[in-house]
C-alpha positions as CSV (number, residue, x, y, z in Angstrom):
1,M,13.6,5.4,-28.3
2,T,12.3,3.0,-25.7
3,R,9.8,3.6,-22.8
4,P,11.1,3.7,-19.2
5,P,10.6,0.5,-17.2
6,P,7.0,0.1,-16.1
7,D,8.0,-0.2,-12.5
8,G,10.1,3.0,-12.5
9,V,9.1,5.7,-10.1
10,V,7.6,8.6,-12.0
11,P,6.8,11.8,-10.1
12,T,3.3,13.2,-10.4
13,A,1.6,16.4,-9.4
14,L,-0.2,14.7,-6.5
15,D,2.7,13.0,-4.7
16,Q,3.2,15.7,-2.1
17,R,-0.6,15.9,-1.4
18,I,-0.8,12.2,-1.0
19,E,2.2,12.0,1.4
20,A,0.7,14.8,3.5
21,A,-2.7,13.1,3.7
22,V,-1.6,9.5,4.4
23,G,1.6,10.2,6.3
24,Y,4.1,8.4,4.0
25,G,5.3,8.4,0.4
26,V,3.7,7.0,-2.7
27,E,6.2,4.1,-2.9
28,E,5.2,2.9,0.5
29,L,1.6,3.4,-0.4
30,R,2.1,1.0,-3.3
31,R,3.9,-1.5,-1.1
32,H,1.0,-1.5,1.4
33,R,-1.4,-2.0,-1.5
34,E,0.5,-5.0,-2.7
35,G,0.5,-6.4,0.8
36,G,-3.2,-6.0,1.2
37,L,-2.9,-3.7,4.2
38,L,-5.0,-0.8,3.0
39,D,-8.6,0.0,3.7
40,A,-11.0,0.6,0.7
41,P,-10.4,4.4,0.4
42,H,-6.6,4.1,0.5
43,A,-6.6,1.1,-1.8
44,T,-8.7,3.1,-4.3
45,L,-6.2,6.0,-4.0
46,A,-3.2,3.6,-4.5
47,D,-4.8,2.2,-7.7
48,A,-5.6,5.6,-9.0
49,H,-2.1,6.9,-8.4
50,R,-0.6,3.8,-10.2
51,E,-2.7,4.7,-13.2
52,L,-1.7,8.3,-13.0
53,A,2.0,7.4,-12.8
54,A,1.6,5.1,-15.9
55,A,-0.1,8.0,-17.8
56,E,2.7,10.4,-16.7
57,R,5.2,7.9,-17.9
58,E,3.6,8.0,-21.4
59,V,3.8,11.9,-21.4
60,T,7.5,11.7,-20.4
61,F,8.1,9.2,-23.3
62,Y,6.6,11.3,-26.0
63,R,8.2,14.5,-24.7
64,G,11.6,12.8,-24.9
65,R,10.8,11.7,-28.5
66,L,9.8,15.2,-29.5
67,A,13.0,16.6,-27.9
68,R,15.1,14.1,-29.9
69,L,13.3,15.1,-33.1
70,A,13.9,18.8,-32.4
71,S,17.6,18.3,-31.8
72,S,20.2,19.0,-34.5
73,E,20.8,15.3,-35.1
74,L,18.3,14.9,-37.9
75,P,18.0,16.8,-41.2
76,A,15.3,19.5,-41.3
77,D,13.1,18.0,-44.1
78,Q,9.5,17.1,-44.7
79,A,10.0,13.7,-43.2
80,L,11.2,15.3,-40.0
81,F,8.2,17.7,-39.9
82,G,5.8,14.8,-40.3
83,S,7.5,12.9,-37.5
84,M,7.4,16.0,-35.3
85,Q,3.7,16.4,-36.0
86,R,2.9,12.8,-35.1
87,A,4.9,13.2,-31.9
88,L,3.0,16.3,-31.0
89,D,-0.3,14.5,-31.6
90,Q,0.8,11.6,-29.5
91,L,2.0,13.9,-26.7
92,A,-1.3,15.8,-26.7
93,K,-3.2,12.5,-26.5
94,A,-1.0,11.3,-23.7
95,A,-1.4,14.6,-21.8
96,G,-5.2,14.3,-22.1
97,V,-5.1,10.8,-20.6
98,R,-2.8,12.0,-17.9
99,D,-5.1,14.9,-17.0
100,A,-8.1,12.5,-16.8
101,K,-6.1,10.1,-14.5
102,Q,-5.0,13.1,-12.4
103,T,-8.6,14.2,-11.9
104,A,-9.6,10.6,-10.9
105,A,-6.7,10.3,-8.4
106,A,-7.5,13.7,-6.9
107,A,-11.1,12.6,-6.4
108,A,-9.9,9.5,-4.6
109,L,-7.6,11.6,-2.5
110,E,-10.2,14.2,-1.4
111,P,-12.1,12.0,1.1
112,I,-8.9,10.9,2.8
113,E,-7.8,14.6,3.1
114,A,-11.2,15.4,4.5
115,A,-10.9,12.7,7.1
116,A,-7.6,14.0,8.4
117,P,-6.4,14.3,11.0
118,R,-7.4,10.7,11.8
119,Q,-7.2,9.2,15.2
120,A,-3.6,8.1,15.7
121,P,-3.3,4.3,15.9
122,P,-2.0,2.8,19.1
123,Q,1.7,2.2,19.6
124,L,2.4,-1.5,19.6
125,A,4.9,-3.9,21.1
126,T,7.2,-5.6,18.6
127,T,5.5,-8.9,19.1
128,D,2.1,-7.4,18.4
129,V,3.4,-5.8,15.2
130,A,4.7,-9.2,14.1
131,A,1.3,-10.8,14.9
132,L,-0.6,-8.2,12.9
133,L,1.8,-8.8,9.9
134,A,1.1,-12.5,10.1
135,I,-2.7,-12.0,10.4
136,S,-2.7,-9.7,7.4
137,Q,-1.7,-12.6,5.2
138,G,-4.8,-14.5,6.2
139,A,-5.5,-16.3,9.5
140,K,-8.0,-18.5,11.3
141,L,-8.6,-19.2,15.0
142,H,-8.7,-23.0,15.5
143,E,-9.4,-25.2,18.5
144,H,-7.1,-28.2,18.9
145,L,-9.2,-31.4,18.8
146,V,-7.2,-33.0,21.7
147,T,-6.0,-30.3,24.0
148,H,-8.9,-27.8,23.1
149,R,-6.3,-25.0,23.2
150,L,-7.1,-22.1,20.9
151,A,-4.5,-20.5,18.6
152,V,-4.4,-18.4,15.4
153,A,-2.9,-20.2,12.4
154,T,-1.6,-18.4,9.3
155,P,-0.7,-19.8,5.9
156,T,3.0,-19.3,6.8
157,R,2.6,-21.6,9.8
158,T,3.1,-18.7,12.1
159,R,1.1,-19.1,15.3
160,V,-0.4,-16.4,17.5
161,S,-1.6,-17.3,21.0
162,Y,-5.2,-16.9,22.0
163,A,-4.3,-14.5,24.8
164,Q,-2.5,-12.3,22.2
165,L,-5.5,-12.5,19.9
166,Q,-7.8,-11.4,22.8
167,R,-5.5,-8.4,23.5
168,L,-5.4,-7.4,19.9
169,E,-9.2,-7.7,19.8
170,A,-9.6,-5.5,22.9
171,M,-7.4,-2.8,21.2
172,G,-9.7,-2.9,18.1
173,L,-6.9,-4.1,15.8
174,V,-8.4,-7.4,14.7
175,E,-11.8,-9.0,14.4
176,R,-13.1,-12.6,14.1
177,D,-15.9,-13.9,11.9
178,K,-17.8,-15.6,14.7
179,A,-20.4,-17.1,12.2
180,H,-17.9,-19.9,11.8
181,P,-17.2,-22.4,14.7
182,V,-13.7,-22.5,16.1
183,Q,-13.6,-26.2,15.4
184,A,-13.8,-25.4,11.6
185,G,-11.7,-22.3,12.0
186,Q,-12.9,-18.7,12.5
187,P,-11.4,-16.2,10.0
188,V,-9.4,-13.5,11.7
189,A,-8.8,-10.2,9.9
190,L,-7.3,-6.7,10.6
191,T,-9.7,-3.9,11.3
192,P,-9.2,-0.5,9.7
193,V,-7.4,0.5,12.9
194,G,-5.2,-2.5,12.7
195,R,-4.3,-1.7,9.1
196,A,-3.5,1.9,10.1
197,A,-1.3,0.6,12.9
198,L,0.9,-1.2,10.3
199,T,0.8,1.5,7.6
200,T,1.2,4.7,9.7
201,P,4.8,5.6,10.6
202,R,5.5,4.8,14.2
203,R,6.0,7.8,16.5
204,S,9.4,8.5,18.1
205,C,10.1,6.9,21.4
206,P,10.3,9.0,24.5
207,P,13.7,10.7,25.2
208,G,16.3,8.3,26.5
209,T,14.7,5.2,24.9
210,T,15.7,3.2,21.8
211,P,13.1,2.6,19.1
212,A,12.3,-1.1,18.7
213,P,13.7,-2.5,15.4
214,V,11.3,-3.3,12.6
215,P,10.5,-7.1,12.9
216,P,10.9,-9.5,10.1
217,A,7.6,-10.2,8.2
218,F,7.0,-13.6,9.8
219,P,8.9,-14.2,13.0
220,A,8.2,-17.3,15.0
221,V,5.8,-16.9,17.9
222,S,4.4,-19.4,20.4
223,R,3.2,-22.6,18.9
224,I,0.4,-25.0,19.8
225,R,1.6,-27.8,22.1
226,R,0.4,-31.1,20.8
C-alpha cells in the first residue's frame, strides 16, 4: 500500500476555523504562502497547517493499512496478528504526532482569530492590483540617469510609474526603504495592508456593475521612456 501524494489535499479538524478566520480556504492560504504574500502570523499559520496536513496524511495511510489487514483477504494467522499489531502501533504513533501538530496549528490560529474582525482592506482598481502583484515579487524605485524620471522596476521587467507608487503609498499599501538612494535603487515592499488587499477576497461590486476580471500576474504597465 502506497502513501497518498504529498501534495494531495487532506482535510484537517482546523480547516473550517482557518477559513472563518482568514476569509478563504486552506488551499488559497497555501498559495499565498508560496507567493510570499502573507504577513508573519498568517505565514506561521500556513506552515503549521502544512505540517498538520502531512501528519493527518500519515494517519490516513496507517488507517488504510489496518483496514486492509482486517479485511477477509488475508488468512487469520499469527503473521496477520503481528502485522495488525504493528499497524496499530504505527497508527497510534502517527495519531500522537497529528495531535501535537494540531495543537501547534491551533496556537498559531488563535492570535489571528483574536484580531478578527480586521479592518477591511481598500477596494482597488485593476491596475493597482496588478502593480501590487508585481511589487510582491521584489521591486526597487530607480531614478533614470539621463531623464531623472522615477519608476519602480521588478525582476519581471514590469514597470510601475512613480505617480502610481505615490498613490499606493498614500493608501498605506506599499512602503519604501528610504535608507537607500534612488540612484542605487530604493527597495519597495508591500505593507501588511497591501498583502491583505491581495489575499482577502474582493467584495461584491454595487448592484448594476460588473466585477473587474482578475488580472494576469504580470501585465505590462507604463514603461520608462529612454
